[in-house]
C-alpha positions in Angstrom: 95.0 118.0 83.3 98.4 119.4 83.2 99.7 121.3 80.1 101.5 119.5 77.3 104.9 121.2 77.0 106.1 122.1 73.5 109.7 122.8 73.7 111.9 124.3 71.0 115.7 124.4 70.7 118.2 126.5 69.2 117.6 128.7 66.0 113.9 128.0 66.0 113.3 131.6 66.9 114.5 132.4 63.4 111.9 130.2 61.6 110.5 132.1 58.5 113.8 134.0 58.1 116.5 131.3 58.2 116.5 128.8 55.2 112.9 128.9 54.4 113.7 126.6 51.5 114.3 124.0 54.2 112.2 124.9 57.2 109.4 126.6 55.4 107.9 130.1 55.7 106.0 129.8 59.0 107.3 131.8 62.0 107.4 130.0 65.5 104.7 132.4 66.5 102.4 131.1 63.6 103.2 127.7 64.6 102.2 128.6 68.3 99.0 130.2 67.3 97.9 127.2 65.4 98.9 124.9 68.1 96.9 126.9 70.8 93.7 126.6 68.5 94.3 123.0 67.9 94.9 122.4 71.7 91.6 124.2 72.5 89.8 122.0 70.0 91.3 118.8 71.6 90.4 120.0 75.0 94.1 120.3 76.2 96.4 123.1 77.1 99.9 123.8 76.0 103.0 125.3 77.4 105.0 126.6 74.4 108.6 127.8 74.7 111.9 128.2 72.8 115.4 128.7 74.0 118.8 128.7 72.2 120.5 127.4 75.5 120.9 123.7 76.2 121.1 124.1 79.9 117.8 126.1 80.0 116.3 123.3 77.5 117.2 120.6 80.1 115.8 122.6 83.0 112.5 122.7 80.9 112.5 119.0 80.4 113.1 118.4 84.0 110.4 120.8 85.0 108.1 118.7 82.8 108.5 115.7 85.0 106.0 117.2 87.3 104.2 120.1 85.5 103.4 118.6 82.1 101.2 115.7 81.0 103.2 115.1 77.8 106.1 116.6 75.9 106.8 117.8 72.2 110.2 118.3 71.6 112.1 120.0 68.7 115.5 120.1 70.1 116.9 121.5 66.8 120.7 121.0 66.5 120.9 119.6 70.2 119.1 116.5 68.8 122.3 115.3 67.2 124.9 116.4 70.0 123.3 116.3 73.4 123.6 113.3 75.7 122.6 115.5 78.4 119.2 116.2 76.7 118.9 112.4 76.3 119.4 111.8 79.9 116.8 114.3 81.0 114.3 112.8 78.7 115.0 109.3 80.3 113.8 110.7 83.5 110.4 111.3 82.1 107.4 108.9 82.4 105.1 110.6 80.0 104.5 110.7 76.3 107.4 112.3 74.3 107.1 113.1 70.6 110.2 114.2 68.8 109.4 116.9 66.1 111.6 118.0 63.2 110.4 120.3 60.3 112.7 118.9 57.8 113.3 115.3 57.1 116.7 114.9 58.9 117.5 111.7 56.9 117.4 113.6 53.6 120.1 116.0 55.1 123.7 115.9 56.1 124.7 112.6 57.6 125.5 114.1 61.1 121.7 114.8 61.4 120.8 111.3 60.8 121.6 110.4 64.4 119.2 111.4 67.0 120.0 111.5 70.9 116.3 112.2 71.5 114.7 109.3 69.5 115.6 106.5 72.0 113.7 108.4 74.7 110.8 109.4 72.6 107.5 107.7 72.2 107.5 108.6 68.5 109.2 110.8 65.9 107.7 113.0 63.3 110.0 114.7 60.7 109.7 116.2 57.3 106.1 117.5 57.4 107.0 121.1 58.2 104.8 122.9 60.6 102.1 120.1 60.2 104.3 117.9 62.1 103.7 119.9 65.4 99.8 119.5 64.9 100.2 115.7 64.3 102.5 115.5 67.5 99.9 117.3 69.5 97.1 115.0 68.2 99.1 111.9 69.0 100.0 113.2 72.7 96.2 114.1 73.2 95.2 110.6 72.0 97.7 108.8 74.1 96.7 110.8 77.2 93.0 110.1 76.5 93.8 106.3 75.9 95.6 106.3 79.4 93.2 108.3 81.3 91.3 106.5 84.1 87.6 105.8 83.2 85.3 107.5 85.6 82.8 104.8 86.5 80.1 106.2 88.7 78.1 103.5 90.5 74.9 105.6 89.7 75.5 105.4 85.8 
């Protein structure tokens, strides 16, 4: 099975340092380590990335079209501003889970709109780092449910 891409947008490299009262004390490396362990337990693999550049994130989303079995995306602030990311996501035919560490609906009004959500299979927000694990569980379950059943004639 192809890996599940876990893509992270701008400023997520500063987790643990930037506004821990909003985003928690976990670093992105800590989240990645936990997800690698969880992926192994689920029998899936992940490709975990972070970029501060919108074009790079779009390139990674486009790469997922052929190289990934599912996508977990925390687009950071691009969630609220990028029609280009929305358009790239619309080109995918695989499960997409949008993740946010904070509850974007309890924050500033400009964060209440997401260009990612209309293209996503599901959205998880406000659960901190735990949201990534729940997203990974969800993608793994979706993939398992959609996997063809191997029916051997000798079974």
